[in-house]
Structures are given as C-alpha cells and as structure tokens.
All heavy atoms as an XYZ file, in Angstrom:
521
protein
N      13.826      7.747      4.137
C      14.366      7.677      5.429
C      15.844      7.390      5.337
O      16.353      6.294      5.490
C      13.679      6.619      6.281
C      12.253      6.813      6.525
S      11.465      5.552      7.579
C      11.951      6.182      9.175
N      16.645      8.433      5.011
C      18.072      8.295      4.750
C      18.854      7.762      5.905
O      19.823      7.049      5.750
C      18.644      9.607      4.231
C      18.110      9.971      2.879
O      17.688      9.065      2.112
O      18.064     11.171      2.578
N      18.461      8.194      7.158
C      19.268      7.791      8.307
C      18.635      6.596      9.020
O      19.042      6.228     10.110
C      19.435      8.958      9.254
C      18.097      9.476      9.786
O      17.042      9.233      9.157
O      18.131     10.176     10.811
N      17.615      5.968      8.412
C      16.905      4.883      9.053
C      17.653      3.565      8.894
O      18.415      3.377      7.948
C      15.510      4.758      8.471
N      17.420      2.653      9.838
C      17.786      1.279      9.632
C      16.685      0.643      8.805
O      15.524      0.704      9.193
C      17.860      0.509     10.957
C      19.125      0.727     11.751
C      19.243      0.159     13.033
C      20.175      1.459     11.253
C      20.405      0.314     13.747
C      21.368      1.608     12.011
C      21.452      1.028     13.248
N      17.029      0.146      7.669
C      16.055     -0.549      6.812
C      16.319     -2.048      6.889
O      17.414     -2.515      6.623
C      16.175     -0.072      5.346
O      15.903      1.349      5.282
C      15.183     -0.812      4.451
N      15.273     -2.761      7.273
C      15.321     -4.199      7.324
C      14.505     -4.719      6.125
O      13.316     -4.449      6.041
C      14.765     -4.763      8.604
C      15.586     -4.328      9.820
C      15.328     -3.157     10.488
C      16.658     -5.107     10.234
C      16.106     -2.753     11.571
C      17.426     -4.708     11.320
C      17.166     -3.550     11.957
O      17.952     -3.149     13.030
N      15.146     -5.416      5.213
C      14.515     -5.900      3.996
C      14.363     -7.413      4.082
O      15.314     -8.128      4.408
C      15.328     -5.533      2.804
N      13.161     -7.894      3.846
C      12.897     -9.322      3.764
C      12.906     -9.699      2.267
O      12.079     -9.232      1.527
C      11.519     -9.633      4.386
C      11.168    -11.095      4.190
C      11.516     -9.267      5.862
N      13.947    -10.427      1.877
C      14.124    -10.759      0.453
C      14.420    -12.249      0.270
O      14.930    -12.918      1.162
C      15.289     -9.950     -0.137
C      14.971     -8.462     -0.148
C      16.595    -10.207      0.573
N      14.082    -12.710     -0.914
C      14.342    -14.087     -1.255
C      15.721    -14.168     -1.919
O      16.012    -13.418     -2.880
C      13.316    -14.629     -2.209
C      13.491    -16.094     -2.472
C      12.321    -16.672     -3.261
N      12.391    -18.085     -3.167
C      11.499    -18.883     -2.666
N      10.317    -18.368     -2.237
N      11.666    -20.165     -2.623
N      16.567    -15.005     -1.394
C      17.910    -15.237     -1.932
C      18.013    -16.769     -2.180
O      18.065    -17.541     -1.199
C      19.022    -14.763     -0.998
C      18.847    -13.254     -0.763
C      20.419    -15.057     -1.567
C      19.804    -12.645      0.247
N      17.972    -17.171     -3.421
C      17.937    -18.562     -3.731
C      16.627    -19.182     -3.258
O      15.560    -18.645     -3.518
N      16.746    -20.272     -2.494
C      15.579    -20.967     -1.998
C      15.136    -20.453     -0.604
O      14.148    -20.949     -0.070
C      15.850    -22.449     -1.932
N      15.874    -19.515     -0.047
C      15.619    -19.044      1.331
C      15.148    -17.595      1.326
O      15.413    -16.826      0.416
C      16.871    -19.148      2.154
C      17.427    -20.512      2.327
C      18.676    -20.511      3.178
O      19.510    -19.588      3.009
O      18.827    -21.406      3.990
N      14.493    -17.243      2.434
C      14.157    -15.864      2.718
C      15.151    -15.400      3.747
O      15.492    -16.147      4.676
C      12.756    -15.727      3.246
C      11.750    -15.971      2.147
C      11.202    -17.151      1.767
C      11.201    -14.951      1.283
N      10.360    -16.962      0.727
C      10.307    -15.628      0.403
C      11.369    -13.609      1.127
C       9.608    -14.974     -0.574
C      10.664    -12.937      0.160
C       9.802    -13.619     -0.670
N      15.619    -14.151      3.629
C      16.594    -13.569      4.579
C      16.198    -12.206      4.978
O      15.440    -11.544      4.252
C      17.995    -13.573      3.946
C      18.499    -14.955      3.645
C      19.936    -14.907      3.263
C      20.401    -16.320      2.900
N      21.351    -16.848      3.824
N      16.708    -11.744      6.077
C      16.559    -10.347      6.506
C      17.889     -9.690      6.195
O      18.931    -10.150      6.603
C      16.252    -10.228      7.990
C      16.186     -8.789      8.444
C      14.950    -10.987      8.360
N      17.827     -8.572      5.448
C      19.054     -7.871      5.066
C      18.993     -6.469      5.661
O      17.985     -5.771      5.563
C      19.178     -7.754      3.519
C      20.390     -6.970      3.152
C      19.247     -9.180      2.911
N      20.101     -6.032      6.333
C      20.213     -4.726      6.867
C      21.681     -4.310      6.702
O      22.566     -5.105      7.055
C      19.792     -4.670      8.334
S      19.899     -3.048      9.057
N      21.915     -3.124      6.195
C      23.269     -2.608      5.989
C      24.069     -3.590      5.154
O      25.242     -3.872      5.476
C      23.947     -2.314      7.299
N      23.477     -4.153      4.132
C      24.137     -5.087      3.220
C      24.560     -6.381      3.853
O      25.416     -7.102      3.313
C      25.319     -4.408      2.523
C      24.889     -3.233      1.663
C      26.038     -2.676      0.924
N      25.583     -1.533      0.161
C      26.384     -0.735     -0.486
N      27.680     -0.932     -0.489
N      25.895      0.306     -1.116
N      24.060     -6.692      5.014
C      24.369     -7.983      5.668
C      23.106     -8.804      5.754
O      22.095     -8.375      6.252
C      24.942     -7.732      7.060
C      26.266     -7.013      6.998
C      26.814     -6.811      8.410
C      28.116     -6.005      8.239
N      28.610     -5.540      9.521
N      23.173    -10.046      5.276
C      22.047    -10.998      5.345
C      22.086    -11.710      6.688
O      23.097    -12.111      7.159
C      22.153    -11.976      4.231
N      20.895    -11.755      7.324
C      20.765    -12.378      8.608
C      19.703    -13.478      8.557
O      18.625    -13.243      8.052
C      20.351    -11.358      9.672
C      21.332    -10.220      9.850
S      20.644     -8.959     10.933
C      20.090     -7.778      9.666
N      20.010    -14.633      9.094
C      19.014    -15.718      9.224
C      18.804    -16.491      7.930
O      19.157    -16.019      6.872
N      18.223    -17.612      8.124
C      17.818    -18.520      7.059
C      16.394    -18.928      7.307
O      16.164    -19.634      8.296
C      18.720    -19.767      6.980
C      20.193    -19.430      6.869
N      20.828    -19.240      5.686
C      21.121    -19.292      7.860
C      22.076    -18.989      5.946
N      22.289    -18.980      7.244
N      15.451    -18.482      6.514
C      14.069    -18.730      6.765
C      13.396    -19.489      5.612
O      13.660    -19.139      4.446
C      13.323    -17.419      7.038
C      13.892    -16.584      8.158
C      14.840    -15.615      7.907
C      13.542    -16.855      9.449
C      15.381    -14.878      8.951
C      14.061    -16.104     10.508
C      15.023    -15.123     10.247
N      12.588    -20.458      5.913
C      11.914    -21.248      4.898
C      10.800    -20.500      4.219
O      10.421    -20.834      3.104
N      10.242    -19.494      4.905
C       9.132    -18.745      4.284
C       9.211    -17.263      4.657
O       9.913    -16.900      5.578
C       7.749    -19.336      4.595
C       7.432    -19.317      6.082
O       7.507    -18.210      6.700
O       7.114    -20.387      6.630
N       8.545    -16.486      3.878
C       8.584    -15.028      4.013
C       8.014    -14.603      5.374
O       8.539    -13.645      5.977
C       7.803    -14.380      2.872
C       7.824    -12.875      2.913
C       7.156    -12.259      1.724
N       5.938    -12.871      1.385
C       5.352    -12.842      0.196
N       5.914    -12.219     -0.778
N       4.231    -13.497     -0.026
N       6.983    -15.231      5.852
C       6.371    -14.803      7.106
C       7.317    -14.927      8.282
O       7.347    -14.042      9.142
C       5.052    -15.603      7.364
C       3.922    -15.228      6.444
C       3.593    -13.731      6.491
O       3.464    -13.165      7.618
O       3.468    -13.113      5.434
N       8.068    -16.015      8.340
C       9.038    -16.158      9.426
C      10.113    -15.089      9.361
O      10.515    -14.528     10.395
C       9.682    -17.554      9.391
C       8.734    -18.668      9.823
O       7.697    -18.399     10.454
O       9.058    -19.824      9.540
N      10.549    -14.756      8.150
C      11.561    -13.699      7.992
C      10.984    -12.375      8.392
O      11.659    -11.527      9.001
C      12.099    -13.678      6.557
N       9.710    -12.140      8.033
C       9.045    -10.870      8.399
C       8.926    -10.708      9.926
O       9.123     -9.618     10.452
C       7.648    -10.783      7.743
C       6.885     -9.515      8.040
C       7.629     -8.266      7.656
C       5.544     -9.619      7.255
N       8.613    -11.773     10.619
C       8.522    -11.716     12.054
C       9.879    -11.306     12.652
O       9.982    -10.439     13.545
C       8.056    -13.056     12.659
C       8.249    -13.120     14.154
C       6.604    -13.292     12.296
N      10.967    -11.930     12.136
C      12.312    -11.610     12.645
C      12.684    -10.143     12.338
O      13.210     -9.420     13.149
C      13.302    -12.550     12.014
N      12.389     -9.715     11.087
C      12.699     -8.331     10.679
C      11.917     -7.326     11.527
O      12.483     -6.289     11.954
C      12.395     -8.125      9.175
N      10.674     -7.623     11.808
C       9.828     -6.714     12.626
C      10.362     -6.616     14.045
O      10.376     -5.526     14.623
C       8.396     -7.220     12.621
O       7.894     -7.177     11.319
N      10.820     -7.716     14.578
C      11.391     -7.748     15.963
C      12.688     -6.911     15.977
O      12.865     -6.121     16.920
C      11.648     -9.150     16.420
N      13.552     -7.042     15.005
C      14.762     -6.260     14.941
C      14.447     -4.780     14.786
O      15.075     -3.908     15.475
C      15.629     -6.724     13.803
C      16.297     -8.098     13.941
C      16.831     -8.585     12.599
C      17.379     -8.031     14.998
N      13.498     -4.430     13.922
C      13.137     -3.055     13.708
C      12.524     -2.454     14.955
O      12.793     -1.297     15.335
C      12.160     -2.959     12.532
N      11.671     -3.189     15.658
C      11.080     -2.691     16.880
C      12.125     -2.391     17.956
O      12.072     -1.437     18.676
C      10.006     -3.637     17.389
N      13.094     -3.290     18.026
C      14.201     -3.101     19.000
C      14.966     -1.835     18.672
O      15.292     -1.069     19.577
C      15.109     -4.312     18.968
C      16.217     -4.275     19.990
C      17.096     -5.507     19.974
O      16.953     -6.383     19.071
N      17.969     -5.643     20.914
N      15.303     -1.632     17.403
C      16.013     -0.407     17.027
C      15.178      0.833     17.297
O      15.666      1.891     17.721
C      16.438     -0.510     15.539
N      13.879      0.760     17.019
C      12.976      1.892     17.251
C      12.883      2.245     18.731
O      12.889      3.426     19.102
C      11.600      1.576     16.701
N      12.853      1.208     19.621
C      12.840      1.468     21.034
C      14.121      2.145     21.493
O      14.124      2.912     22.496
C      12.647      0.179     21.835
C      11.195     -0.339     21.789
C      10.999     -1.467     22.789
N      11.829     -2.641     22.536
C      11.532     -3.610     21.711
N      10.388     -3.619     21.037
N      12.348     -4.655     21.561
N      15.187      1.950     20.765
C      16.486      2.594     21.080
C      16.540      3.992     20.487
O      17.558      4.686     20.597
C      17.655      1.729     20.590
N      15.476      4.428     19.845
C      15.391      5.772     19.274
C      15.841      5.943     17.854
O      15.952      7.036     17.338
N      16.080      4.847     17.161
C      16.546      4.898     15.792
C      15.361      4.769     14.818
O      14.544      3.885     14.987
C      17.497      3.696     15.554
C      18.143      3.631     14.206
C      19.191      4.699     14.100
N      19.704      4.712     12.751
C      20.931      5.023     12.423
N      21.802      5.325     13.346
N      21.297      5.024     11.190
N      15.257      5.637     13.842
C      14.203      5.482     12.826
C      14.422      4.157     12.069
O      15.568      3.842     11.709
C      14.370      6.691     11.888
C      15.434      7.505     12.437
C      16.132      6.776     13.568
N      13.392      3.416     11.880
C      13.492      2.121     11.199
C      12.358      1.905     10.242
O      11.290      2.566     10.353
C      13.472      0.967     12.215
O      12.254      0.980     12.982
C      14.613      1.030     13.185
N      12.584      1.016      9.316
C      11.526      0.598      8.437
C      11.765     -0.869      8.047
O      12.900     -1.356      8.110
C      11.427      1.464      7.187
C      12.607      1.392      6.275
C      12.494      2.349      5.076
O      11.457      2.953      4.861
O      13.463      2.421      4.307
N      10.663     -1.541      7.680
C      10.745     -2.924      7.202
C      10.121     -2.898      5.795
O       9.031     -2.411      5.594
C       9.961     -3.877      8.121
C       9.949     -5.290      7.560
C      10.531     -3.887      9.522
N      10.885     -3.492      4.869
C      10.335     -3.639      3.514
C      10.358     -5.153      3.188
O      11.209     -5.893      3.678
C      11.133     -2.824      2.462
C      12.591     -3.208      2.415
C      10.973     -1.342      2.743
C      13.372     -2.519      1.330
N       9.415     -5.544      2.333
C       9.255     -6.958      2.004
C       9.193     -7.119      0.497
O       8.497     -6.355     -0.162
C       7.996     -7.542      2.644
C       7.783     -9.005      2.276
C       8.054     -7.387      4.175
N       9.885     -8.114      0.002
C       9.840     -8.457     -1.400
C       8.614     -9.336     -1.700
O       8.413    -10.321     -0.980
C      11.112     -9.198     -1.806
C      11.256     -9.544     -3.260
C      12.514    -10.297     -3.525
O      13.037    -10.991     -2.684
N      12.989    -10.173     -4.749
N       7.869     -8.990     -2.711
C       6.716     -9.802     -3.091
C       7.201    -11.016     -3.927
O       8.376    -11.076     -4.297
C       5.698     -8.971     -3.920
O       6.259     -8.710     -5.182
N       6.272    -11.869     -4.200
C       6.581    -13.045     -5.064
C       7.023    -12.608     -6.445
O       7.767    -13.327     -7.113
C       5.377    -13.971     -5.185
C       5.014    -14.646     -3.864
C       6.094    -15.627     -3.362
O       6.883    -16.153     -4.189
O       6.086    -15.851     -2.136
N       6.623    -11.405     -6.846
C       7.034    -10.898     -8.202
C       8.302    -10.020     -8.154
O       8.749     -9.506     -9.153
C       5.883    -10.067     -8.806
O       5.602     -8.919     -7.982
C       4.655    -10.884     -9.018
N       8.875     -9.879     -6.918
C      10.102     -9.138     -6.801
C       9.954     -7.694     -6.390
O      10.955     -7.008     -6.120
N       8.702     -7.203     -6.311
C       8.478     -5.808     -5.951
C       8.708     -5.650     -4.423
O       8.374     -6.516     -3.627
C       7.046     -5.445     -6.257
C       6.653     -4.053     -5.951
C       5.235     -3.712     -6.312
O       4.552     -4.569     -6.894
O       4.801     -2.614     -5.990
N       9.355     -4.504     -4.054
C       9.586     -4.195     -2.655
C       8.524     -3.229     -2.124
O       8.194     -2.241     -2.791
C      10.981     -3.555     -2.473
C      12.124     -4.491     -2.793
C      13.455     -3.682     -2.752
C      12.217     -5.644     -1.876
N       7.979     -3.519     -0.948
C       6.895     -2.705     -0.372
C       7.225     -2.474      1.082
O       7.573     -3.371      1.833
C       5.582     -3.479     -0.508
C       4.406     -2.710      0.091
C       3.144     -3.549     -0.058
C       2.000     -2.798      0.638
N       0.771     -3.588      0.594
N       7.093     -1.191      1.487
C       7.273     -0.840      2.891
C       6.069     -1.314      3.678
O       4.928     -0.992      3.311
C       7.481      0.687      3.059
O       8.620      1.097      2.334
C       7.652      1.037      4.563
N       6.308     -2.057      4.751
C       5.201     -2.576      5.546
C       5.199     -2.011      6.954
O       4.215     -2.183      7.680
C       5.203     -4.137      5.623
C       4.980     -4.699      4.255
C       6.481     -4.672      6.196
N       6.273     -1.359      7.377
C       6.321     -0.785      8.722
C       7.347      0.307      8.790
O       8.428      0.185      8.199
C       6.667     -1.905      9.723
C       6.569     -1.488     11.175
C       5.444     -1.466     11.916
C       7.628     -1.049     12.006
N       5.736     -1.043     13.194
C       7.105     -0.801     13.281
C       8.985     -0.855     11.830
C       7.846     -0.352     14.338
C       9.762     -0.423     12.895
C       9.191     -0.167     14.123
N       7.046      1.394      9.492
C       8.014      2.492      9.741
C       7.817      2.955     11.186
O       6.717      2.996     11.667
C       7.719      3.666      8.821
C       8.250      3.515      7.472
C       8.224      4.845      6.723
N       8.771      4.649      5.415
C       8.281      5.080      4.308
N       7.158      5.812      4.352
N       8.898      4.879      3.152
N       8.939      3.375     11.762
C       8.831      3.982     13.119
C       8.963      5.456     12.977
O       9.379      5.986     11.988
C       9.911      3.447     14.009
O      11.198      3.866     13.610
C-alpha cells in the first residue's frame, strides 16, 4: 500500500508508541493501549477516504499487519 497511511505500533525503549510518517505519537505502557490508539487513528483516516493499515511489532520484533482499509 504505497499511498496508504501506515500506523505502526512499535516498542521504543520501555514504551510502546504509534508511528506514522516517521513521527512517534503517544506514550503507552503496553502494546494493547497503543494498538487501540493506532486503530482509532487509522479508522479516522479511512473514513476520510485514505487507504490505511495498522502494523504491530511482536515481542520478538516481527512486524505484522493487523488491519487494512
């Protein structure tokens, strides 16, 4: 999805963050809270007609797509 907004939930140090367009947003204590925030942002962009996706980093560092519009 080259023209999509990609929201990535990644661990940076001791925190989980949502990253989009190389900008980190939020400070979350766990992955689930960051995923909820990323999903809300992606849904908002999708409602505006923008292709979006959410990817999540696993505990082992692997990235997996969990949602696409």
